[in-house]
C-alpha positions, 0 to 999 in steps of 0.5 A: 503451526503457530505462527505467520511467517515473514520471508525477509532477505538479508542486504547481503544475500539480497546483494548476491542474488542481484549479482547472480541474477545480473550474470545469468541475464547477461548471458541470456540476454547478450546483445545482437550485432549492432545492438550496442551502438543504439542509443541509451536512455541518457543519450536520448535525453541529452539529444532531446535537451540540445533539441529543445535549446535549438527548437524552443520557439517552434515548441512554444517554450519561453523563459516562464516555462520549464520542461520535464521528461516523461518517457523515452522510446528508443526504436531498434534502428536507434530513433529517439522518441523524448516525451515531455510535460511542460510547466508554466511558472512552476504550474503544470500545463494541461496540454503542454505535453509533446514528443520530439522525434530524433534520428539515430544520430540524434538530429531533430526530426519534428514534434508532435503537441498536444496543443500549439496555442501560445502559453501567456497568462497575465497572473497566476493568482486565483480568484476562486479559493481552494476550498471553494474548488473542493467544495464544487468538485465534491458536489460535482461527484455528489451529482453523478451519485444522486440518491446515494450517501457517499462516505469519506469523501475528499476533495484535493485541488491543484492549481494548473494551467488549462490549455486543452480547452481553448486560451490558456487559462489558470484552473483548479484541477480537483481531485474528488474520491469517495466511497459509495453505499456498497463500500466502492470506491468512486472518483471524478476529476473537476476542472474549474476556472480559477477566476470566474469559477465556472466548471470547465470539464469533469471525468470519471477517474477509475476506469474499473468495474465494480463487483463483488465476492463471497468470501470464506470469512468476511461474507460478501464483500465489494471488490473493484476489478478490471474489465478485458471486454469479454471478462473481468480480472481479479486486478484493482486499478484503483489500488495500484493494480494489486491483484490475486492469482492462483498458485495452483498448489506449486511452490517456489524452488529457492537454493539456500532461501535466496536464489529462486530458480522458479516460483510459483505461478500467480495466474490472474483469476478471471470471472465472466459475470464479475461475481466471484466465488461461492463462500466455500472451499469448493470454489477456488475463487472464494480464498482469492476474494478474501485475499483481494478484499484483505489487501484492498481494506489494508490499502485503504487503511494506510491511505486513508488513515496514514496518508500512505499511498500503497505498501511502498508509499508509491502508488503501486500495488502488490499481488497475492498468490493463494493455494500455495503448496499442499496443505500448507499451514502458512502464509508470507510475505516476501520482500523480493517478489513484493508479494503475500502468500497464502496456504490453504491449511490441512483443514485439521489445524488451520484452514486457508489463511486468507483472513482480514487480520492475516492480509493486513499482517503480511501487507504490513511486513512490506510497510516496515521493510520499505521504512524502518527495514526491522531486522528480523531477528532478536528484539528488533524482529519481534518488533517487527512481528508485533508491527504487523499485528498491530496494523493488522488488527488495526485493519480488522478494526477499520474494515468494520465488517460485522462477519469479521468484527475487529479483536485483539486476536490474531488468525482467530478465523483461520484456526481449526479444532486440532490446533488446541486454541481459539487463535494464533496470537492474544494480544492482551495477554501474549502468553495465553498461546503458551509460548509468548511472553507478555513482559520484557526481560533480558533473555527476550532476544533470544526467543523467536521473533514471534514469541518476543513480538508479545511484548510489543503486541501487549503494550499496544493493547494496553496503550489502546484499551487499558488493562484489566477485563474488557469485552470488545465486539463480543470477544472477552479480553483481560490484560494484566500488567508486569507491575501491578499498575493500572493503565488507561487506554487512549484508544486505537486511533492514537495508537495507530497514530504513534505507532505509524509515526515511530515506525516511519520517522524514528525507528531503525533497523536495529531498534530494540524494546528499549528504542521502541520506547524512545521512538514511540515517546518522540512520535507521541510528543510530536503528535500530542505534545510533551506531557500530553495524556497520550505522551504520559500513557506511552510511558505508562504502558511501556512501564507496564510491560517492563520496558522503561 
């Protein structure tokens, strides 16, 4: 085994799966008598709109207010419940939400309101500035963690109307978040009077439990888990409910690689004391700790560095399956389940494939699928793989874990003596693996995507670190250039910023290496300016791998 696999369905195949699934579901879920007469969500919303118009006064609605549907529930008998959020002059109203209840025929039955206080303000211009509100929220978070040094503390204020605490007033709602001394996320929402600066209320935002796990590769690591009352689940409510489950040695049963009749399970790991794993393969939870930690760090990297809230940018988590198959020497991302899957390895060539850079690699495939969606073949497929290697590496550096320090090797933790070399791939000189290429040529598109990805990996290393010999965290690297030039690196942060913007703004499904050069130059121009050191370095690094 010499590569990490990425499962990605073509649009045509996906459409076929969806159509087939729709037929199967239609047959299995055909409605019983009378179900067809139940109102739809759209009908309920339409009925609700009429009720709002007819009963605006009793609901406290005025010309300065607006509403937005948050949820719809339709009972078996057709009774409808439409839940609304309220705004006042386009500002969210805390305590402005309400639910209206409609008979099966759509007639108005009544409403439940969070508050009934009349809503009117003399103005919506705050006296207290947003930065001052942010400072007060940050101090409030620090006050709940006295004696601790909070890291990466940020506070984001939003102007709202507070109708929850007496007479409606203009307020700042500020979410303050940070990492505590153990690296666990902490957060507090602070409500501040926007005129007087007085604190109105404050509450903890994260409904999670703080645990830790002994991993196979990263030592003891912090974990945010979910308390069930009697135990804990390896599910992180602070990162979109990302969770890790046990595949129990089973595999997916799929036809032609597209229609999966059955899937291996992902039974969520549970623990009695919130201390997970023992750092060895004897305890099945140890591999789960690595997988969950990898998704945590990857989530944090994309959010804290690039402002991306989750893989799809929607705040929703994915999930992991560990212990997939028997002696399975692979790990893969699958768009169709939006999940990562990890084998245990055969113990001879590979150990469990749950290392930090592999986890970052897999989740980054998900980011690519939701952005440029680089086609997984030819040069665009090589770029797809290179994207995951680049971000998997940057995630490893970002984690700053002494047990798995950052380097430009891929999979160095998972290989065993029978594999015959020290890593899956080498980004400073990709050809060291015996199959990847360092330099672009007209035949690159004919290579497997894991091998022509060497061109993108080599470019990324040169752009960040420069050419020549260099030791990074105790690992010796030595990167040549294809044209004999000398390249000066601009650092990993600039590489990540440029590649991310190129991926999310300029690359498309068909981007090849020439297109990637253009995309990254455009990104560098946007971020640093045309003719800047960074812009010139991008051009030099591409030329150094024969893309120019």
